[in-house]
N, C-alpha and C positions, 0 to 999 in steps of 0.2 A: 877147283875147276879142272876138268880133263876132257879129252876127245875120245868118243866111243868108236866102235868098229866102223860105223857109217860116216865118220868124219864130222859128227855133230858135237857141239860143245855141251858137256853135261856139267851143271852147276850143283853143288852139294849144299843142302840146307843144314843138315846135322849128320851125325854118325850113321852112315849107310843109307841116308835119304837123299835121292837125286831129284832136283827140280827139272821138269821137262821144259824144253825151249818153246819160244813163240807164244808167250803169254802177253796180255795187254791190259791197260788200265783205261777205263772210259770216264771222261769228265762230262757230267750232265749239267743242263742249264739251271738246275736248282741249287747248284753249288756242291753237289755230292760227287764222290768218286766211287767207282765199282771196278772190280777186277777178279779174275780167276787164275789160280795157279795149280798145276797138276804135279803131284809128287809121286815117286815110285820107290819102293823099298822092299827088302825081304821081310817075311812074316816076323822073323826074330827082331827086326828093328821097328816094329809097329809103334811102340811107345815113343819113338823118336820123331814121329810125324808132328807137325805144328798143332798146337792146342788152341782152343777157343780164345779169342781176344789177343792172340799173338800178332805181332806186326807183320805187314807185307814184306817179303824179302828184298824188294827193291824200293819201296816207298813207305816210310813209317807213318805216313798220315792215314793209311788204311789198316784195319785190323780184321782178323778172321772171325766170321760170324756163322759160317756153315761148313760142315765137313761131309763130303760124299765119298764113302769108302767102297772100293770094288776089289774083290778077291779075284785075282787074275789066273790062278793056277800056278804050278811050278814054284809054290812057296813065295809068290810075289803079290804085293798089295799096291793098289793105286788109290790116291786120295786127291779129289778135286776140291780145293779150298776156295770158298767165295769170300771176298774181302769188301769192306765198306769203309768209307771215310769222308772227310770234308776238306774242301779247298782251304778254308780258314776256320777259325774256332767258332764263328757264327756266320751263316750264309745270309744273303739278301732275302728279304721277305717276298713271297708270292701272294698277291692279293686276289681274293675271290669275293664277288658281290652277289648276294642272293636276295632277289626281290621277293617280297611277301606282302600280305595285307593283314590288318587287324580290324576288329569291330569296336566302335565307340558309340555310346548312347546318343541317340538322335538329338537330344537337347544340347549336346556339346558342339553341334555343327556350327561353324562360324556364321552361317547365314540363317540360323534357326528362326530368329524372330521374323525374317522376311517371308518364310513359307508357313510357319506355325502360328505367328502372332504372339500375343501375350494373354495373360489371364483376363485382362480388361477387354482385349480385342483379338480373340482367337481367329485363325484362318484355316481354310482347307480341312475342316472337320476336326481340328485339334481341340483337345479338352484339357483343362487345368484344374487342379484341386482348389476348391473354393477357399479353403482355409490357409493352406501352405503355399499355394501358387505352383506346386509341383506339376510338371507336365505328365499327363496320364496316357496320351496316345492319340492317334488319328482314327476317328470313328465314322467317317463318311465314305461308304463304299463307292460312291460316285467318283471320288478322287483316287483313282486306281494307283497312281504313282506313289501315294503316301498312305493309303489305307492299311492299317496294321503294322506299319513300319516302326520299329523301336530302336534301330541301330543303323549305322552307315559304315562303309569301308574306308579305311585310310591306308596309305602306303606304309610299309614297314621296311626299314633299311637294316640289313644284316650283312656284316662284313667279316671275313676271316683273313688273317695274315699268317701264313705258314712259313716256317724257317727251321733250319737245323742248327744245333749248337752242341758243343762238347761239354757244356756245363749243365748241371741239373737245374731245371727252371725254378724260379721263385714264384710263389703264388701270392705275393704280398700286394700286387696291384689290382686285384679283383675288385669290381664294383667302383672303379674310379672314373671320373669324367675326363674327357679329352676334347679340345676345341677342334682338332683336325686329325686326319689320317693321311700320312705321306703317300702320295700316288693316287689318292682317291678324291675326285671332284665332288664336293658336298652338294647334295640336292638343295633346292631353294627352300624346301619345307623342313629341313633338318638344321637345328641350331648347333648341336654338339653331339658327342658320342659317349657311350658308356662301355668300358671294358668289362665283360661279363665273367670270362674264365679263360684258363690256359690248359685245355686238355693236351696231353702229350703221350708219345710212345717211345720206348727205349730200344735201341739196337746196339748191343754191346755197350760201349761207353759214350754213345751218341744219342741225342734226343731230337725227335721231330715234334716241334711245338706249333700249335695253332691258337692264335689269339682270336677269341670270339667277341665281336664288337657290335653293339646295337646303336642305331641312330635315334635321336630324340625327335619330337615334334617341333613345331615352330617356337614353342615356349621353353624348350630345353628341359633338363632334368632338375628335380628339386635339389637345391643346395643343402637343404636341411637333411634330407634322406641320404644324399650322396655327396658328402662334403669333399 
């Protein structure tokens, strides 16, 4: 470390590479850290500039993931290094709920027999197969609410939990059932949840992971298909 002609402290990173003062580190609410540091050196010392994935000069929780090089003239080079890191090895999860709808066959509606009847006593223009008793559809055009209806909408519960980790994610928990999701109030028509997958992206030696989770209907998921 030395004092330049303007009285400012110059910190050296490596041979001939000077760290410029007044850099900062930002702590974000998702548990990540970001910062930038500017380095200046002579062209002949270019190879001494910090390389990708090297540690931040003041905080080794961050590592270099982007280098912006500027040739300044007079045989001088400037590099602005962008750093990224985590407050801890795994951050707290950020929850996101995405409402959606699915279609189910009308014959699976919980009140089906009340508005369609049965093979022996059909209602509202409903027709059933004489041999199998299978519901065929609503055929009375006077019953506009039901004429031609073959399916109905049900709510679909989709949840994502996003977090950062310094360890490569394991995909062994895909298609497993869970009784609850921390921080999420389970809707009355959802019995349990199914972890579908773990898409993730890598930045340096860090991973942003998103757990994709689907809510079941009132009956839950099949324990035979999803043990």
